[in-house]
C-alpha positions as semicolon CSV with decimal commas, in nm:
position;residue;x (nm);y (nm);z (nm)
1;M;3,539;-1,966;1,348
2;G;3,289;-1,923;1,633
3;I;3,466;-1,615;1,766
4;M;3,473;-1,450;1,424
5;T;3,103;-1,517;1,376
6;R;3,027;-1,365;1,715
7;I;3,244;-1,061;1,643
8;I;3,072;-1,010;1,309
9;R;2,729;-1,038;1,475
10;L;2,831;-0,785;1,740
11;W;2,960;-0,550;1,474
12;K;2,638;-0,582;1,271
13;A;2,424;-0,531;1,580
14;D;2,627;-0,223;1,672
15;V;2,594;-0,081;1,320
16;H;2,218;-0,143;1,326
17;G;2,195;0,021;1,667
18;V;2,383;0,328;1,543
19;M;2,159;0,348;1,235
20;D;1,848;0,326;1,454
21;Q;1,979;0,614;1,663
22;L;2,062;0,823;1,355
23;E;1,724;0,776;1,191
24;D;1,470;1,034;1,290
25;K;1,138;0,857;1,336
26;S;0,931;1,159;1,241
27;L;1,124;1,204;0,917
28;L;1,075;0,837;0,835
29;L;0,702;0,870;0,897
30;K;0,683;1,176;0,673
31;Q;0,873;0,992;0,399
32;C;0,639;0,693;0,425
33;L;0,340;0,925;0,394
34;R;0,490;1,092;0,086
35;E;0,555;0,753;-0,074
36;M;0,202;0,635;0,004
37;E;0,056;0,955;-0,136
38;S;0,262;0,919;-0,452
39;S;0,155;0,558;-0,490
40;L;-0,210;0,654;-0,443
41;K;-0,181;0,925;-0,709
42;Q;-0,029;0,675;-0,953
43;K;-0,309;0,429;-0,885
44;Q;-0,572;0,701;-0,927
45;S;-0,410;0,796;-1,257
46;H;-0,414;0,432;-1,368
47;L;-0,779;0,403;-1,263
48;E;-0,864;0,713;-1,467
49;H;-0,677;0,565;-1,766
50;V;-0,880;0,244;-1,736
51;R;-1,202;0,449;-1,720
52;R;-1,108;0,649;-2,031
53;T;-1,012;0,332;-2,218
54;S;-1,347;0,174;-2,124
55;E;-1,529;0,481;-2,250
56;Q;-1,334;0,466;-2,578
57;L;-1,423;0,098;-2,617
58;R;-1,792;0,178;-2,560
59;N;-1,770;0,446;-2,831
60;D;-1,599;0,201;-3,067
61;L;-1,868;-0,060;-2,998
62;A;-2,140;0,197;-3,069
63;A;-1,968;0,287;-3,398
64;R;-1,947;-0,085;-3,486
65;G;-2,320;-0,116;-3,409
66;K;-2,402;0,170;-3,647
67;E;-2,177;0,013;-3,912
68;Q;-2,353;-0,321;-3,857
69;D;-2,692;-0,155;-3,908
70;R;-2,571;0,014;-4,228
71;L;-2,433;-0,317;-4,359
72;E;-2,763;-0,488;-4,277
73;T;-2,954;-0,227;-4,477
74;D;-2,711;-0,259;-4,771
75;L;-2,730;-0,640;-4,755
76;A;-3,110;-0,632;-4,768
77;L;-3,090;-0,403;-5,071
78;A;-2,834;-0,629;-5,245
79;V;-3,051;-0,937;-5,186
80;R;-3,363;-0,757;-5,319
81;K;-3,174;-0,652;-5,631
82;E;-3,026;-1,005;-5,664
83;K;-2,665;-0,884;-5,649
84;D;-2,515;-1,198;-5,494
85;D;-2,151;-1,091;-5,531
86;I;-2,219;-0,766;-5,342
87;A;-2,425;-0,955;-5,082
88;K;-2,134;-1,199;-5,025
89;L;-1,893;-0,909;-4,979
90;L;-2,129;-0,744;-4,729
91;I;-2,171;-1,075;-4,540
92;R;-1,789;-1,106;-4,514
93;K;-1,773;-0,752;-4,378
94;Q;-2,048;-0,837;-4,128
95;F;-1,856;-1,141;-4,003
96;A;-1,537;-0,937;-3,962
97;L;-1,729;-0,659;-3,791
98;K;-1,905;-0,907;-3,559
99;T;-1,572;-1,072;-3,467
100;D;-1,417;-0,733;-3,397
101;A;-1,719;-0,625;-3,189
102;D;-1,701;-0,948;-2,984
103;R;-1,332;-0,888;-2,917
104;L;-1,401;-0,529;-2,809
105;D;-1,687;-0,648;-2,589
106;R;-1,458;-0,899;-2,412
107;Q;-1,197;-0,627;-2,362
108;L;-1,464;-0,397;-2,220
109;V;-1,576;-0,662;-1,971
110;Q;-1,214;-0,717;-1,862
111;L;-1,154;-0,344;-1,824
112;E;-1,470;-0,298;-1,619
113;E;-1,365;-0,583;-1,390
114;E;-1,021;-0,427;-1,353
115;H;-1,180;-0,088;-1,288
116;N;-1,398;-0,233;-1,011
117;R;-1,104;-0,419;-0,855
118;L;-0,877;-0,113;-0,869
119;S;-1,149;0,113;-0,736
120;H;-1,208;-0,115;-0,437
121;L;-0,832;-0,149;-0,372
122;L;-0,782;0,226;-0,401
123;Q;-1,061;0,293;-0,150
124;Q;-0,900;0,052;0,098
125;Q;-0,556;0,204;0,054
126;Q;-0,694;0,558;0,078
127;S;-0,857;0,461;0,407
128;Q;-0,529;0,315;0,535
129;Y;-0,346;0,629;0,424
130;D;-0,595;0,851;0,606
131;Q;-0,560;0,644;0,925
132;L;-0,181;0,656;0,906
133;K;-0,194;1,030;0,849
134;I;-0,400;1,072;1,166
135;K;-0,165;0,851;1,366
136;T;0,136;1,038;1,232
137;A;-0,015;1,372;1,329
138;A;-0,076;1,236;1,680
139;Y;0,283;1,110;1,697
140;H;0,417;1,449;1,590
141;R;0,203;1,628;1,851
142;Q;0,332;1,390;2,119
143;A;0,693;1,438;2,004
144;E;0,650;1,816;2,008
145;Q;0,504;1,803;2,358
146;Q;0,796;1,590;2,478
147;A;1,042;1,828;2,315
148;A;0,870;2,126;2,477
149;N;0,858;1,961;2,822
150;P;1,157;1,727;2,850
151;M;1,128;1,726;3,231
152;D;0,795;1,540;3,212
153;D;0,976;1,218;3,124
154;L;1,225;1,264;3,407
155;T;0,959;1,329;3,669
156;Y;0,769;1,020;3,557
157;E;1,079;0,804;3,585
158;S;1,180;0,942;3,922
159;T;0,835;0,885;4,071
160;S;0,805;0,537;3,927
161;A;1,145;0,426;4,067
162;Q;1,085;0,434;4,443
163;A;1,375;0,446;4,685
164;P;1,418;0,125;4,885
165;T;1,295;0,132;5,241
166;E;1,536;0,107;5,536
167;E;1,426;-0,252;5,602
168;E;1,498;-0,356;5,243
169;V;1,849;-0,209;5,265
170;E;1,914;-0,385;5,595
171;L;1,789;-0,718;5,458
172;E;2,014;-0,685;5,154
173;L;2,313;-0,608;5,381
174;L;2,243;-0,922;5,586
175;R;2,229;-1,132;5,269
176;Y;2,556;-0,985;5,151
177;K;2,729;-1,055;5,484
178;E;2,601;-1,413;5,489
179;T;2,722;-1,475;5,133
180;A;3,062;-1,333;5,225
181;A;3,080;-1,548;5,540
182;Q;2,992;-1,864;5,345
183;G;3,249;-1,781;5,081
184;G;3,518;-1,737;5,346
185;A;3,426;-2,062;5,528
186;A;3,430;-2,274;5,214
């Protein structure tokens, strides 16, 4: 069972290695940027929807306020004229209107909180997107420079890997001979 597990691990590692080689890093970066941009647009659209809904709720509350004022005037008239049945009906309407206005007011508070939270989150994500866009542009410039001058990498590697000195080679030869002599004597 241990051998099969190891073979499967090797196979998976090899497949992952091949996939890493096939994936073009610049294309992946571009795709990530497109997905982030799409996500930001969706969030901006949602934020705009929340703003429009809040505005509609404010308009509805204003209309309820005008209706409340009209009912108050009618109720005062009904009480002056001693029309108790009409006054009771107007009072019922006032209670229903007040309950509805309270519900709309709570919804408005919730929407404004959501708007503030989304606005803050969107600003943070927009900042992250802008930073990633700058880093991606720098990566692409670097990749283009490396593609235009592939010898730059080779010259760097050849200068960084220094040839061993004559003394180092001789010392290594002595070590090798001594190891061979000890192996033959044992």
